[in-house]
Each structure stands twice: as structure tokens, then as C-alpha cells.
C-alpha positions in Angstrom: -48.0 -53.4 51.5 -51.2 -51.5 51.7 -53.0 -50.6 48.6 -52.8 -46.9 49.3 -49.0 -47.0 49.7 -48.7 -49.0 46.5 -50.7 -46.4 44.7 -48.6 -43.5 46.0 -45.4 -45.4 44.9 -46.8 -46.0 41.4 -47.8 -42.3 41.0 -44.3 -41.3 42.1 -42.6 -43.5 39.6 -44.9 -42.2 36.8 -44.1 -38.6 37.6 -40.4 -39.4 37.7 -40.6 -41.0 34.2 -42.5 -38.0 32.9 -39.9 -35.5 34.3 -37.0 -37.6 32.8 -38.7 -37.7 29.4 -39.2 -33.9 29.5 -35.6 -33.3 30.3 -34.4 -35.5 27.5 -36.7 -33.8 25.0 -35.4 -30.3 26.0 -31.7 -31.3 25.8 -32.1 -33.2 22.6 -33.5 -30.0 21.0 -30.4 -27.8 21.6 -28.0 -29.3 24.1 -28.2 -26.2 26.3 -31.8 -25.8 27.2 -32.2 -22.9 24.8 -34.1 -23.8 21.7 -32.1 -23.3 18.4 -28.8 -22.3 20.2 -26.7 -24.8 18.2 -28.6 -24.5 14.9 -26.4 -22.9 12.3 -27.9 -19.8 10.6 -29.2 -20.2 7.1 -28.9 -16.5 6.4 -26.2 -13.8 7.2 -25.8 -10.1 6.6 -23.5 -9.4 3.6 -22.0 -6.1 2.2 -22.6 -5.2 -1.5 -21.4 -2.3 -3.6 -24.2 0.2 -4.5 -22.2 1.6 -7.5 -19.1 1.0 -9.6 -16.0 1.5 -7.5 -12.8 2.2 -9.5 -9.3 0.9 -8.6 -7.7 3.1 -6.0 -10.9 4.6 -4.6 -11.3 5.1 -0.8 -14.5 3.4 0.4 -17.2 5.7 1.8 -20.6 4.8 3.3 -22.7 5.7 0.3 -20.9 3.1 -1.8 -22.1 0.2 0.4 -25.2 -1.6 1.5 -25.9 -4.6 3.7 -28.3 -7.4 2.7 -29.2 -10.6 4.4 -28.7 -13.6 2.0 -28.6 -17.3 2.2 -25.2 -18.7 3.4 -25.1 -20.9 0.3 -24.8 -17.7 -1.8 -22.3 -16.0 0.5 -18.6 -15.9 -0.2 -16.5 -17.3 2.7 -14.5 -13.9 2.9 -17.6 -11.6 2.6 -18.1 -8.8 5.1 -21.1 -8.6 7.4 -20.7 -5.0 8.4 -20.1 -2.0 6.1 -18.3 0.0 8.8 -15.3 -2.3 8.7 -14.6 -1.2 5.1 -14.8 2.6 5.5 -11.6 4.2 4.4 -10.1 1.1 2.8 -8.7 1.4 -0.7 -10.2 -0.6 -3.5 -7.4 -2.7 -5.0 -9.4 -3.7 -8.0 -12.4 -2.4 -10.1 -15.6 -3.3 -8.3 -18.9 -3.5 -10.2 -22.2 -2.2 -8.7 -24.1 -5.0 -7.0 -21.0 -7.1 -6.4 -20.6 -8.9 -3.1 -17.5 -7.4 -1.5 -14.8 -9.9 -0.4 -11.3 -9.8 1.0 -9.8 -10.1 -2.5 -11.2 -6.7 -3.4 -8.9 -5.1 -0.8 -6.0 -7.4 -0.8 -2.9 -6.1 -2.7 0.0 -7.8 -1.1 3.1 -8.0 -3.3 3.4 -11.4 -5.0 3.2 -13.1 -8.3 1.7 -10.8 -11.0 -0.7 -12.9 -13.0 -1.9 -10.2 -15.4 -2.0 -6.4 -15.8 -5.0 -4.5 -17.1 -3.6 -1.4 -18.8 -6.1 1.5 -19.1 -7.1 2.5 -22.6 -4.6 4.9 -24.1 -2.0 4.3 -21.4 1.1 2.2 -21.2 2.4 -0.1 -18.5 6.1 0.2 -17.4 8.0 -1.5 -14.7 10.1 0.5 -12.1 12.5 -1.2 -9.7 12.8 0.3 -6.2 14.0 -0.7 -2.8 13.1 0.0 0.8 14.5 3.5 0.6 13.6 4.6 -2.9 10.2 2.8 -2.8 8.6 4.0 0.4 9.6 1.0 2.4 8.2 -1.3 -0.4 4.7 -0.7 0.9 3.5 0.7 -2.5 0.5 -1.4 -3.6 -1.9 -1.8 -6.5 -4.3 1.1 -6.8 -1.9 3.6 -5.1 -0.8 6.9 -6.8 2.8 7.9 -6.9 5.1 10.6 -8.1 8.6 10.1 -9.6 11.6 11.9 -8.2 14.9 11.7 -10.2 18.4 12.8 -9.3 21.4 13.2 -11.6 24.9 13.1 -10.2 27.4 15.9 -10.8 29.3 14.0 -13.4 26.3 14.2 -15.7 26.7 18.0 -16.0 30.4 18.6 -16.5 31.5 22.3 -16.4 34.0 23.1 -19.1 36.1 26.0 -20.2 37.3 26.7 -23.8 40.8 27.6 -24.7 40.6 30.5 -27.1 44.0 29.6 -28.7 43.0 26.1 -30.0 39.3 25.9 -29.1 40.0 22.9 -26.9 37.8 22.2 -23.8 38.9 21.5 -20.3 36.6 20.1 -17.6 36.6 22.2 -14.4 36.8 20.1 -11.3 35.5 20.8 -7.8 32.0 22.0 -8.9 28.9 20.3 -7.5 26.5 19.9 -10.4 24.1 17.4 -8.8 20.4 18.1 -9.8 17.2 16.7 -8.3 13.7 17.2 -9.7 10.1 15.9 -9.2 9.5 14.9 -12.8 6.3 13.0 -13.1 3.2 13.2 -10.9 0.0 11.3 -10.3 0.8 7.9 -11.8 -1.4 5.0 -10.7 0.1 1.6 -9.7 -1.3 -1.3 -11.7 0.5 -4.0 -9.8 3.5 -4.8 -7.6 5.9 -7.7 -7.2 8.1 -8.5 -4.2 11.0 -10.9 -5.0 12.3 -13.1 -2.2 14.3 -11.1 0.3 18.1 -11.7 0.1 19.5 -14.3 2.4 21.7 -13.3 5.3 23.2 -16.7 5.8 26.9 -16.3 6.6 26.5 -12.5 6.8 26.1 -10.0 9.6 22.5 -9.7 10.9 20.6 -6.9 9.1 20.1 -3.6 10.9 16.9 -3.0 12.7 14.8 0.2 12.5 13.1 1.8 15.5 9.9 -0.1 14.9 11.7 -3.4 14.3 11.7 -3.2 10.5 14.4 -5.3 9.0 16.6 -3.4 6.6 17.4 -6.1 4.1 17.7 -4.1 0.9 14.4 -5.7 -0.3 13.6 -4.9 -3.9 10.1 -4.2 -5.3 8.9 -4.1 -8.9 6.2 -1.5 -9.4 4.0 -1.5 -12.6 2.9 2.1 -13.5 0.2 3.4 -15.8 1.8 6.1 -17.9 1.5 8.0 -21.1 4.0 7.4 -23.9 5.8 10.6 -23.1 6.1 9.6 -19.4 7.5 6.2 -20.5 10.3 7.9 -22.3 11.1 10.1 -19.3 11.1 7.1 -16.9 13.4 5.1 -19.2 15.9 8.0 -19.4 15.9 8.4 -15.7 16.5 4.6 -15.2 19.4 4.7 -17.6 21.2 7.8 -16.4 19.8 8.8 -13.0 18.6 7.7 -9.7 14.8 7.4 -9.2 12.5 7.3 -6.1 8.8 6.8 -5.9 6.7 9.2 -3.7 3.5 7.8 -2.3 0.4 10.1 -2.7 -2.8 10.3 -0.8 -5.7 8.7 -2.6 -7.8 11.7 -1.5 -5.9 13.9 -3.9 -7.5 12.0 -6.8 -11.2 11.9 -5.6 -13.7 14.6 -4.8 -16.0 14.5 -1.8 -18.4 12.3 -3.7 -15.7 9.8 -4.6 -15.6 10.9 -8.3 -12.2 10.9 -10.0 -10.4 14.2 -10.4 -7.0 15.3 -11.8 -5.2 17.3 -9.1 -3.2 20.4 -10.1 0.5 19.6 -10.5 2.8 20.7 -7.7 5.1 23.3 -9.0 8.6 22.6 -7.8 11.9 24.4 -8.4 14.1 21.4 -8.7 17.2 21.4 -6.5 20.8 22.2 -7.2 23.5 23.3 -4.8 23.0 26.9 -5.9 19.2 26.7 -5.2 20.0 25.4 -1.7 22.3 28.3 -1.1 20.0 31.0 -2.6 16.6 29.8 -1.4 17.3 27.6 1.6 20.2 29.6 3.1 22.6 26.7 3.1 25.9 28.1 4.2 28.9 28.3 1.9 32.1 27.2 3.7 34.4 30.1 4.4 38.2 30.0 4.0 40.0 30.3 7.3 43.5 31.8 7.1 45.8 30.1 9.5 48.8 32.2 10.6 51.7 29.9 11.3 54.4 31.0 13.8 57.6 32.2 12.2 60.1 29.4 11.6 63.7 29.8 12.9 66.2 30.0 10.1 69.7 28.6 10.2 
């Protein structure tokens, strides 16, 4: 082989080796040809509270800020973007400067570990179901009103006999009474017991949205005054209660500061109120004229 051909061959081999080494270096750096593509980030954006946020407060933009911090200092459930939290309800008291995490907005019914009763208030438990408890979706931090109904037998109508002063109960009169008794109570916690089993029973009815009507019960812990506690206990013993879910916006001004809304003035409902104010019709007697009967 000529010397010139041998030189060309050696140069070609050298260039091939250089090209191979270059390719190996590039792919060892990132595996894709783009430097740093597979290198995990050491810092990530994280959402913090700019001020104290009370339980039950809807989140607004001025309550949040985003900072980039080391991943070693970042909670696994922290939020990278403030916009995903706007409108959410704080399910616990949040201190200014706290890194916001999923637990701050998680209030699923479950085991109640502890209850923080506000100073001067009392905590009382109310048991409701899917109908009387807004579908058992009431959660910690929500605000509710209490509606109570008393059956007709609680208000018997009597007449007095003037001869012997005895009393006689008058039947056939509807004395059922319903009233919105308490308003603006905050929920301190909830507990959902296991749903009743349907083994060996007919399948539970399904609602329009596929909700299973199981008769699920829910325990709701309310923050109340001593007087409200007495009213609730009486209603539990001698009436039928329902919780009405309120909007959190009723209890905060535009700046997110707590306010006490004006109570809703309601009339209460009896059959007479329905007739007088809601034009419920009173059944009319219809006289039926029967044909004359043949006599023997």
C-alpha cells in the first residue's frame, strides 16, 4: 500500500474516533442531546400565605404569594401556582408566612382527632343524614343555619268543659310548626360513619347524578353560644332538625375580613301561614246528591 493511501486511512480512522468520543460525551451529559434535560430541579415555585387566614375564609389573590425555594424545604403537597387556590375555603387557621399545602384545604369527613373550640363558645354535636344534612357535604369551616320542625302532636288543641273544668283534645287540626331558629353557626369538624351495608337488601335508589341514597349519617360539630346549645338540645329531643348550608361570602367583606351578617327575618310556617300568605287552598266540601232510593 502506498504511503499516501496509508496516511489518508489513518486520518479517517482518527476523525471517526474523535466523532465517536464527541457523541459519547454529549449523550452522557443528558441522554437526549439537550444539556441538563434530565437533571432534577433544585428549586421550585411555592405558594405562601401573606397574612393570617381564618378557618372558613375564601381564598383571594391578595392572601397569597409565590416564592422559589429549595426542594428540600418544600412540602410534597405544596402548590406551585397561586391561581389554583383562588376561591377555595380554608379548612384550618393558616398563619402568615406558612407554606400552603393540601391539608389546609382538605376537610373530608373522617376520624375527628381534636376540636379547637373558639374562646367563649361551646362545641355541640348534631347528627344529620343525606336529606337533613345537605347531602352530608357539610365540611369543617362551613357556616350553617338550623331549621327545626315540630309535629302537630306537640301542640294539642283542647277545649274546656265549663261544667267540670275538664279538658278535651280536639282532633283533626294540623298544628305542625317549622322555624329557622339559629343562624350563622360555624362547623368545627365532621365525622362520617361507615355507610350502612346493603348485603341481602334491595339495591339503594340512585339519584339523577348517580348519588347513592344509603341513609348515610353525618356528625357535625358546631360552634355555638350557651343559649344556642340549649335550643339545639331541645330541638334534638322534641323536634326534627335540618342544617342549611350558607355561603362563606356572607361572613366576609370584600377584603376578606370577618363580618356578622344580619339575621334573616322569617315568619315561621304553620298551616295557617301557608293559607294566609302563600295562598294554599283549603279543601272545599262537595255535596253529593244521591238518587232517591226505592222504598218497599
